[in-house]
C-alpha positions in Angstrom: 16.6 13.7 -11.9 16.8 14.8 -8.3 18.6 12.7 -5.8 16.5 11.1 -3.0 16.3 12.9 0.3 18.6 12.0 3.1 15.5 11.0 5.1 14.5 8.4 2.6 18.1 7.1 2.3 18.3 6.9 6.1 15.0 5.0 6.3 15.9 2.3 3.8 19.4 2.1 5.3 17.9 1.5 8.7 15.5 -1.1 7.3 18.4 -2.9 5.6 20.3 -3.1 8.9 17.3 -3.9 11.1 17.7 -7.7 11.1 21.2 -7.3 12.6 19.9 -5.4 15.7 16.3 -6.7 16.2 14.8 -9.8 17.5 13.0 -12.4 15.3 9.7 -10.8 16.3 10.9 -7.3 15.5 12.1 -8.5 12.1 8.8 -10.2 11.3 6.9 -7.0 12.4 8.9 -4.7 10.2 8.6 -7.1 7.2 4.8 -6.9 7.6 4.9 -3.1 7.8 7.0 -2.9 4.7 4.4 -4.9 2.8 1.7 -2.6 4.0 3.9 0.4 3.0 4.1 -1.0 -0.6 0.3 -1.2 -0.5 0.1 2.3 0.8 2.3 3.5 -2.1 0.0 1.9 -4.6 -3.0 3.8 -3.2 -1.0 7.1 -2.9 -0.6 6.9 -6.7 -4.4 7.1 -7.0 -5.5 9.3 -4.1 -2.6 11.7 -3.6 -1.2 11.9 -7.1 -4.3 11.5 -9.3 -7.2 12.6 -7.0 -9.1 9.3 -7.2 -10.3 8.1 -3.8 -10.5 4.3 -4.3 -12.1 2.1 -1.6 -11.4 -1.2 -3.2 -7.6 -1.5 -2.9 -8.0 -4.6 -0.8 -9.4 -6.6 -3.8 -6.1 -6.2 -5.8 -4.1 -7.0 -2.6 -6.1 -10.1 -2.1 -6.0 -11.3 -5.7 -2.2 -11.0 -5.6 -2.1 -13.0 -2.4 -4.4 -15.8 -3.6 -2.6 -16.0 -6.9 0.6 -16.8 -5.0 -1.0 -20.0 -3.6 -3.5 -21.0 -6.3 -0.8 -20.9 -9.1 1.7 -23.0 -7.1 2.6 -26.4 -8.7 0.2 -29.2 -7.8 3.1 -31.7 -7.1 4.2 -29.7 -4.1 7.5 -28.5 -5.6 8.7 -24.9 -5.0 7.1 -22.5 -7.4 9.3 -20.2 -9.5 9.6 -16.9 -7.8 9.8 -14.9 -11.0 6.8 -16.7 -12.7 4.5 -16.6 -9.7 5.3 -13.0 -8.9 4.7 -11.9 -12.5 1.4 -13.9 -12.6 0.1 -12.4 -9.4 0.9 -8.8 -10.5 -0.6 -9.4 -14.0 -3.8 -10.9 -12.5 -4.2 -8.1 -10.0 -3.5 -5.5 -12.8 -6.0 -7.2 -15.1 -8.8 -7.0 -12.5 -7.8 -3.4 -11.9 -8.1 -2.7 -15.6 -11.6 -4.2 -15.7 -12.7 -2.3 -12.6 -11.2 0.9 -13.7 -12.7 0.8 -17.2 -16.1 0.8 -15.6 -15.7 2.8 -12.4 -13.8 5.7 -14.0 -16.9 6.6 -15.9 -18.3 7.8 -12.6 -17.0 10.6 -10.3 -16.9 11.6 -6.7 -18.8 9.4 -4.1 -20.2 7.3 -6.9 -16.6 6.3 -7.9 -15.9 5.4 -4.3 -19.0 3.2 -4.0 -18.4 1.4 -7.3 -14.8 0.5 -6.4 -16.1 -0.7 -3.0 -18.7 -2.8 -4.8 -16.2 -4.5 -7.1 -14.0 -5.2 -4.1 -16.8 -6.8 -2.2 -17.6 -8.9 -5.3 -14.1 -10.3 -5.3 -14.4 -10.9 -1.5 -17.5 -13.0 -1.9 -16.0 -15.0 -4.7 -13.2 -16.3 -2.4 -15.5 -16.4 0.6 -18.4 -18.3 -0.8 -16.9 -20.5 -3.4 -14.4 -23.4 -3.3 -12.0 -21.4 -5.4 -10.5 -19.6 -2.4 -11.1 -22.3 0.2 -14.0 -20.4 1.8 -13.5 -19.0 5.3 -10.8 -21.6 6.0 -8.5 -20.0 3.5 -5.5 -21.8 1.9 -2.0 -22.7 3.2 1.3 -22.5 1.4 3.5 -25.4 2.3 6.5 -24.6 0.0 7.5 -21.0 -0.7 8.8 -19.8 -4.1 12.5 -19.9 -5.0 14.7 -18.6 -7.7 18.3 -19.7 -8.0 20.0 -19.0 -4.7 17.0 -17.0 -3.4 15.0 -19.3 -1.1 12.1 -17.5 0.5 11.9 -20.2 3.1 15.0 -18.6 4.6 13.9 -15.7 6.9 16.7 -13.4 5.8 16.1 -14.1 2.1 12.4 -13.3 2.6 13.2 -10.1 4.5 15.7 -9.0 1.9 13.2 -9.6 -0.9 10.5 -7.6 0.8 12.9 -4.8 1.4 14.0 -4.8 -2.2 10.4 -4.8 -3.4 9.6 -1.8 -1.3 12.7 0.1 -2.5 11.9 -0.8 -6.1 8.3 0.3 -5.8 9.2 3.5 -4.2 11.9 4.4 -6.7 9.6 3.4 -9.6 6.7 5.5 -8.5 8.7 8.6 -7.5 10.4 8.6 -10.9 7.1 7.9 -12.7 5.5 11.0 -11.0 8.4 13.2 -12.3 7.8 12.0 -15.8 5.4 13.6 -18.3 2.9 10.9 -17.4 3.2 11.9 -13.7 2.8 15.6 -14.6 -0.4 14.8 -16.4 -1.7 13.0 -13.4 -0.9 16.0 -11.3 -2.8 18.2 -13.7 -5.8 15.9 -13.5 -5.7 16.1 -9.7 -5.6 19.8 -9.7 -8.2 20.6 -12.4 -9.4 17.8 -14.7 -11.7 20.1 -16.7 -8.8 22.4 -17.6 -6.8 19.4 -18.7 -9.6 18.5 -21.0 -9.9 22.0 -22.3 -6.2 21.9 -23.3 -6.7 18.8 -25.4 -5.8 16.0 -22.9 -8.0 12.9 -22.9 -7.9 12.3 -19.2 -9.6 8.9 -19.2 -6.6 6.9 -20.5 -4.3 8.5 -18.0 -6.6 7.7 -15.1 -7.1 4.1 -16.4 -3.4 3.6 -16.7 -2.8 4.9 -13.1 -5.7 2.8 -11.8 -4.3 -0.4 -13.5 -0.7 0.3 -12.3 -2.0 0.9 -8.8 -3.8 -2.4 -8.8 -0.8 -4.2 -10.1 1.4 -2.8 -7.3 -1.2 -3.7 -4.7 -1.2 -7.2 -6.1 2.6 -7.3 -5.7 2.2 -6.4 -2.0 -0.5 -9.1 -1.6 1.9 -11.6 -3.1 4.5 -10.7 -0.5 2.0 -11.0 2.3 1.0 -14.5 1.2 4.6 -15.8 1.0 5.5 -14.2 4.3 2.6 -15.7 6.3 2.1 -18.8 4.1 -1.6 -18.4 4.5 -4.4 -16.4 2.9 -8.1 -16.0 3.8 -11.0 -13.8 2.5 -10.3 -11.1 5.1 -7.4 -10.0 2.9 -10.1 -8.6 0.5 -12.4 -7.0 3.1 -13.3 -3.4 3.0 -11.6 -3.0 6.4 -8.2 -3.3 4.8 -9.1 -0.7 2.1 -10.1 1.7 4.9 -7.0 1.0 6.9 -4.6 1.7 4.0 -6.6 4.9 3.2 -6.0 6.0 6.8 -2.3 5.2 6.4 -1.8 7.6 3.5 -3.9 10.4 5.1 -2.0 10.0 8.4 1.4 10.2 6.6 0.4 13.1 4.3 -1.3 13.1 0.9 0.6 14.1 -2.1 4.1 12.7 -1.2 5.3 9.2 -1.6 7.4 9.3 1.5 4.2 10.3 3.3 2.8 6.9 2.4 5.9 5.2 3.9 5.6 7.3 7.1 1.9 6.7 7.4 2.2 2.9 7.0 4.8 2.7 9.7 3.0 5.1 12.0 -0.4 3.3 11.7 1.1 -0.2 12.2 3.2 0.9 15.2 0.3 2.7 16.8 -1.8 -0.4 16.4 1.0 -2.5 17.9 1.3 -0.1 20.8 -2.4 -0.1 21.7 -2.6 -3.8 21.4 0.3 -4.3 23.9 -0.9 -5.7 27.3 2.5 -4.8 28.7 1.7 -1.1 28.2 -2.1 -0.9 28.6 -2.9 -4.0 30.5 -6.5 -5.2 30.2 -7.4 -2.0 28.3 -5.4 -3.5 25.3 -8.5 -5.5 24.3 -10.2 -2.2 23.5 -7.3 -1.1 21.3 -9.6 0.1 18.5 -10.7 3.0 20.7 -7.2 4.1 21.6 -6.0 3.8 17.9 -9.1 5.8 16.8 -8.4 8.6 19.3 -4.8 8.7 18.3 -5.6 9.1 14.6 -8.2 11.8 15.3 -5.6 13.7 17.3 -3.0 13.4 14.6 -5.4 14.6 11.9 -6.6 17.5 14.1 -3.1 18.8 15.1 -1.3 17.8 11.8 -3.8 18.4 9.0 -1.1 17.9 6.4 0.1 14.6 7.8 3.2 13.5 9.6 5.4 14.3 6.6 4.7 18.0 7.2 5.5 17.9 10.9 9.1 19.2 10.6 8.1 22.2 8.5 5.2 23.0 10.9 7.6 22.8 13.9 10.1 25.1 12.2 7.4 27.6 11.4 6.1 27.7 15.0 9.6 28.2 16.3 10.2 31.1 13.9 6.8 32.6 14.6 5.8 32.6 10.9 2.3 31.8 9.8 1.9 28.3 8.5 2.5 28.0 4.8 0.2 26.2 2.4 0.8 22.5 2.0 2.7 21.6 -1.2 1.8 18.3 -2.8 4.9 17.9 -4.8 7.0 14.9 -3.7 10.4 16.4 -2.7 11.9 13.0 -1.9 
């Protein structure tokens, strides 16, 4: 097993120390970005590592978020952190299993549209039925606890989100270095050749799809307990599109690219929404964000993760090398 790169160690070290040097707003912002980074990691498993472009990741995220509130005790006592987290992850994974079992029988653009359709089905269930509180959403009045861990305490909550992102990153990077991960890489590169060598690719893709949905549910659970509120917009296709942009912006094929992309996307959004920087133009922040993303894709086609290598090659005068999709973290 290779050791993690110094960059990844530095990132998680900085995130661990962030509450000691940042304001309450800065801590809350980074906590939100870490949740989106975990969601981006879940989609990276599908898109960058398996070659499956899914446009329904928001459904699993939303299911995990709603489960955190709907499964809370009716008497108003604090729910068990362990029980509620496991339940949210299992429910999101179960829906991903059902969606994957059907959608993986299609390919290409049809697969994208089927996953989007299933995501919209979940959206309308919580939007148009009493189950999810309709457009008003649901509030969480008491956050989960486990022993000395009380997520009503801001530092406990931040630490739990940090640990969740670290655990998700380590798990996925080690998974992709296992024989299962190598099989997924083979499917991404040439699925027909994998079949010709005797591999039944469908179970591998279904397992990856289910695992991706479960991790997305984990991130949705974290989002719900951080904000103490959920609404149907958590399952909208806009979020699925945003997280897809995150992993493309960071660089497909590398888990640390998903981390970089999530932070870059969220910070760019925060920048263009700032009235202190852009004044009245801030209300048109979508335009600025879109132009920034277009520029990043145009000038950094392999994502932000490949920027140092591109910079070194330009300085040395060498021709740009082909992008490698192996995670060297």
